[in-house]
C-alpha positions in Angstrom: 13.7 -27.1 37.9 13.4 -25.1 34.7 9.6 -25.5 34.8 9.4 -24.2 38.3 11.6 -21.2 37.4 9.5 -20.5 34.4 6.3 -20.6 36.5 8.0 -18.2 39.0 8.6 -15.5 36.5 5.3 -16.2 34.8 3.5 -15.7 38.0 5.5 -12.4 38.4 4.2 -11.4 34.9 7.8 -11.3 33.7 6.9 -13.0 30.5 10.2 -12.3 28.9 12.1 -13.9 31.6 9.9 -16.9 31.6 10.2 -17.2 27.9 13.9 -17.2 27.9 13.9 -20.1 30.3 11.3 -22.2 28.3 13.0 -21.4 25.1 16.5 -22.4 26.5 15.0 -25.8 27.6 13.4 -26.3 24.3 16.4 -25.5 22.3 18.4 -28.0 24.5 15.8 -30.7 24.3 13.1 -30.2 21.5 11.4 -33.5 22.6 10.2 -31.9 25.9 6.4 -31.5 25.6 5.8 -28.7 28.2 8.1 -26.1 26.5 6.5 -25.7 23.1 3.1 -25.1 24.7 4.5 -22.8 27.3 6.6 -20.9 24.7 3.3 -20.4 22.6 1.3 -18.9 25.6 4.2 -16.7 26.7 4.6 -15.4 23.1 0.8 -14.6 23.1 1.2 -12.7 26.4 4.1 -10.8 25.1 2.2 -10.0 22.0 -0.5 -8.7 24.1 1.9 -6.4 25.8 3.5 -5.3 22.6 0.3 -4.7 20.7 1.2 -1.0 20.5 2.1 1.2 17.6 5.6 1.8 18.9 6.3 -1.9 19.1 5.4 -2.9 15.7 8.6 -4.7 14.7 8.8 -6.6 17.9 5.3 -7.7 17.5 5.8 -8.9 14.0 8.9 -10.8 15.1 7.0 -12.5 18.0 4.1 -13.3 15.6 6.4 -14.9 13.1 8.1 -16.9 15.8 4.8 -18.1 17.0 3.9 -19.4 13.7 7.4 -21.1 13.2 6.7 -23.1 16.5 4.8 -25.6 14.4 1.6 -25.6 16.5 -0.9 -28.2 15.4 -3.9 -26.9 13.5 -6.3 -28.4 15.9 -5.0 -26.3 18.7 -7.9 -23.9 18.2 -7.6 -22.2 21.5 -4.0 -21.1 20.8 -4.7 -20.0 17.2 -7.8 -18.1 18.4 -5.9 -16.3 21.0 -3.4 -14.7 18.6 -6.3 -12.9 16.9 -6.9 -10.5 19.9 -3.4 -8.9 19.9 -3.6 -8.6 16.1 -6.7 -6.7 16.6 -5.2 -4.6 19.3 -2.1 -3.5 17.4 -4.2 -2.4 14.3 -6.5 -0.4 16.5 -3.6 1.2 18.3 -1.7 2.0 15.3 -4.7 3.7 13.8 -5.4 5.7 17.0 -1.7 6.8 17.2 -1.6 7.6 13.4 1.2 5.2 13.0 -0.4 2.8 10.7 1.3 2.4 7.2 0.5 0.2 4.3 3.8 -1.5 4.7 3.1 -2.6 8.2 -0.4 -3.8 7.1 1.2 -5.8 4.3 3.8 -7.4 6.6 1.2 -8.3 9.1 -1.2 -9.8 6.5 1.7 -11.7 5.0 2.2 -13.6 8.4 -1.3 -14.0 9.5 -2.8 -15.3 6.2 -0.9 -18.4 7.0 -2.5 -19.1 10.4 -5.4 -21.7 10.7 -7.6 -19.4 12.7 -10.6 -20.8 14.5 -13.5 -19.6 12.3 -16.1 -18.5 12.7 -15.4 -17.2 16.1 -15.5 -14.0 18.2 -11.7 -13.6 18.0 -11.7 -14.0 14.2 -14.6 -11.5 13.8 -12.9 -8.9 16.1 -9.7 -9.2 14.0 -11.6 -8.8 10.8 -13.4 -5.8 12.2 -10.2 -4.0 13.0 -8.8 -4.5 9.5 -12.1 -3.4 7.9 -11.9 -0.1 9.7 -8.7 0.7 7.9 -10.7 1.6 4.8 -8.6 3.8 2.4 -5.5 3.6 4.6 -4.7 0.2 3.3 -4.6 -0.7 -0.4 -4.9 -4.4 0.3 -8.2 -4.3 2.1 -9.9 -6.1 -0.8 -7.5 -9.0 -0.7 -7.8 -9.2 3.0 -11.6 -9.4 3.0 -11.6 -12.1 0.3 -9.1 -14.1 2.4 -11.0 -13.5 5.7 -14.1 -14.9 3.9 -17.7 -14.1 3.4 -18.9 -17.2 5.2 -17.1 -16.8 8.5 -19.5 -14.5 10.3 -20.9 -15.4 13.7 -24.5 -14.8 14.6 -23.6 -11.7 16.5 -22.0 -10.3 13.4 -25.5 -9.8 11.9 -26.7 -7.7 14.9 -27.1 -4.0 15.1 -26.7 -2.1 18.4 -28.6 1.2 17.9 -28.5 1.8 21.6 -24.7 2.0 21.3 -24.8 4.1 18.1 -23.9 1.0 15.8 -26.5 1.4 13.1 -24.9 -1.3 11.0 -23.8 -4.8 11.6 -20.4 -6.1 11.1 -21.7 -8.0 8.1 -22.9 -4.8 6.4 -19.7 -3.1 7.2 -17.6 -5.9 5.6 -19.6 -6.1 2.4 -19.9 -2.4 2.1 -16.1 -1.8 2.7 -15.4 -4.6 0.2 -17.5 -2.9 -2.5 -16.0 0.5 -1.7 -12.3 -0.8 -1.9 -13.1 -2.4 -5.2 -14.4 0.9 -6.4 -11.2 2.6 -5.3 -9.2 0.2 -7.5 -10.9 1.4 -10.6 -12.1 -0.5 -13.8 -11.1 -4.1 -14.2 -11.8 -5.0 -10.6 -15.0 -7.1 -10.0 -16.5 -8.7 -6.9 -15.5 -12.3 -6.4 -17.8 -15.3 -6.7 -17.5 -15.6 -3.0 -19.0 -12.2 -2.5 -22.0 -13.0 -4.5 -22.5 -16.4 -2.8 -22.3 -14.7 0.5 -24.7 -12.0 -0.7 -27.3 -14.6 -1.4 -26.9 -16.0 2.2 -27.1 -12.5 3.5 -30.3 -11.9 1.7 -31.7 -15.0 3.4 -30.5 -13.9 6.8 -31.6 -10.3 6.7 -33.4 -8.8 3.7 -32.9 -5.2 5.1 -29.1 -5.6 5.4 -28.8 -7.2 2.1 -30.9 -4.5 0.3 -28.5 -1.9 1.7 -25.4 -3.7 0.3 -27.3 -4.2 -3.1 -27.7 -0.5 -3.2 -24.1 0.2 -2.6 -23.3 -2.4 -5.4 -25.6 -0.7 -7.8 -24.1 2.7 -7.0 -20.6 1.4 -7.6 -21.5 -0.1 -10.8 -23.2 3.1 -12.1 -20.2 5.3 -11.5 
């Protein structure tokens, strides 16, 4: 009966009501198999709805709750789906000029525990949103090192000049990483993973790698 009620509200797109029903069933009987999966997808749908600057606290609460469900790491589809609303709330917070370093730190503290599916389109989209923060977020260096220099998809190496995108996501990540290190001042050096990834980039695309080398040399000479 509870499952039918949950489905009824879910079909009405009243995800909060559907969630309350599924959560009550799970709290009463944690051995039920359908409830955890249903709760996970309902939380994702609610996060999509709350991926707005004005709902930052609610979004973070739902993100933390999702992590605490104990979803198995091999549930790649579920973990991957979370990356999209994370991307959206970053973009909306920047657009509405409500992004703060504190919010970025709190968000990062949660998602760095997630076993995201990588490389993947969703993981790249999330990374792209964070990288766009630039000087708005002091922890961008740490984020890029966590995100990884070996998690690019084939599409991340492409440029789209017809759409005005004259640099690939790979170039953007590498250059923003170097710029963020430069902002930190003396004593901050690129990680070994950066240089390992740069060797791979040089093999993939000499033109893109040359551009990153120029930025590296510029920063080293300042």
